[in-house]
C-alpha positions as CSV (number, residue, x, y, z in Angstrom):
1,M,0.0,0.0,0.0
2,S,1.4,3.4,-1.0
3,A,1.6,6.2,1.6
4,S,-1.0,8.3,-0.4
5,Q,-3.5,5.4,-0.7
6,N,-6.5,5.2,1.6
7,P,-6.4,2.0,3.6
8,D,-10.1,1.3,3.1
9,E,-9.8,1.6,-0.7
10,F,-6.7,-0.5,-0.7
11,Y,-8.3,-3.3,1.3
12,A,-11.5,-3.1,-0.9
13,K,-9.4,-3.5,-4.0
14,L,-7.4,-6.4,-2.5
15,K,-10.6,-8.2,-1.5
16,S,-12.0,-7.9,-5.0
17,Q,-8.8,-9.2,-6.5
18,L,-8.6,-12.1,-4.1
19,S,-12.2,-13.0,-4.7
20,D,-11.7,-12.9,-8.5
21,T,-8.4,-14.9,-8.6
22,S,-8.9,-17.8,-6.1
23,L,-11.4,-20.3,-5.0
24,W,-11.6,-20.2,-1.2
25,P,-10.5,-21.7,1.1
26,A,-7.0,-21.4,-0.5
27,P,-3.4,-21.3,0.4
28,Y,-2.0,-17.8,0.7
29,L,1.5,-16.5,0.9
30,F,2.1,-13.5,3.1
31,K,5.4,-11.7,2.8
32,F,6.7,-9.1,5.2
33,I,9.9,-7.2,5.8
34,V,10.8,-6.0,9.3
35,P,13.8,-4.3,10.9
36,A,16.1,-7.1,12.1
37,S,14.7,-7.9,15.6
38,A,13.7,-11.2,17.1
39,A,10.9,-9.5,18.9
40,K,9.3,-8.1,15.8
41,V,9.6,-11.5,14.0
42,E,8.0,-13.1,17.0
43,Q,5.2,-10.6,17.0
44,I,4.4,-11.6,13.4
45,T,4.7,-15.3,13.9
46,T,2.4,-15.1,17.0
47,I,-0.4,-13.7,14.8
48,F,-0.3,-16.9,12.8
49,D,0.0,-19.3,15.7
50,N,-2.2,-22.5,15.6
51,M,-3.1,-22.0,11.9
52,G,-0.8,-24.7,10.5
53,A,1.3,-21.9,8.8
54,V,4.7,-22.7,7.3
55,I,6.9,-19.7,8.3
56,N,10.3,-18.9,6.8
57,T,12.6,-16.1,7.7
58,K,15.7,-14.7,6.0
59,D,18.0,-12.0,7.1
60,S,19.1,-9.3,4.6
61,R,22.6,-9.3,3.3
62,T,23.4,-6.3,5.5
63,G,21.6,-7.8,8.5
64,K,19.4,-4.7,8.9
65,Y,16.1,-6.4,7.9
66,T,14.4,-9.8,8.1
67,S,12.1,-11.2,5.5
68,V,9.2,-13.2,6.9
69,S,7.3,-15.5,4.5
70,I,4.2,-17.2,5.8
71,N,2.3,-19.8,3.7
72,V,-1.1,-20.7,5.3
73,K,-4.5,-21.9,4.2
74,M,-7.0,-19.0,4.5
75,K,-10.8,-19.5,4.5
76,N,-11.7,-16.3,2.5
77,P,-10.4,-12.9,1.4
78,D,-11.8,-11.3,4.6
79,A,-9.6,-13.5,6.7
80,V,-6.5,-12.5,4.6
81,I,-7.3,-8.8,5.1
82,E,-7.8,-9.3,8.8
83,K,-4.3,-10.8,9.1
84,Y,-2.8,-7.9,7.2
85,K,-4.5,-5.5,9.6
86,E,-3.2,-7.5,12.6
87,V,0.4,-7.4,11.3
88,S,0.2,-3.7,10.4
89,V,0.5,-2.8,14.1
90,V,4.0,-4.2,14.2
91,E,6.4,-1.2,14.2
92,G,8.4,-0.9,11.0
93,V,6.7,-3.7,9.1
94,I,6.4,-3.6,5.3
95,S,3.7,-5.8,3.7
96,L,4.5,-7.1,0.3
């Protein structure tokens, strides 16, 4: 989401795209970048606890950032958007 974009418009567009491109429930790949911090990575992984998610992390070449990829089966586009909103409270997170 760009800085100038309204979050409600962004999520409405995302929901429409998800509805049009997948049959739900479906696997979904979440990708996030956070400043390198075990606590921030833990915050994100906790959001996906008990969902059967496959979580992979990778540190950047410089060690300043950590990439977090989460592959999990989601029941519908609304559930995907809810997870993005939950993760958005993590300080410094970038959703890809």
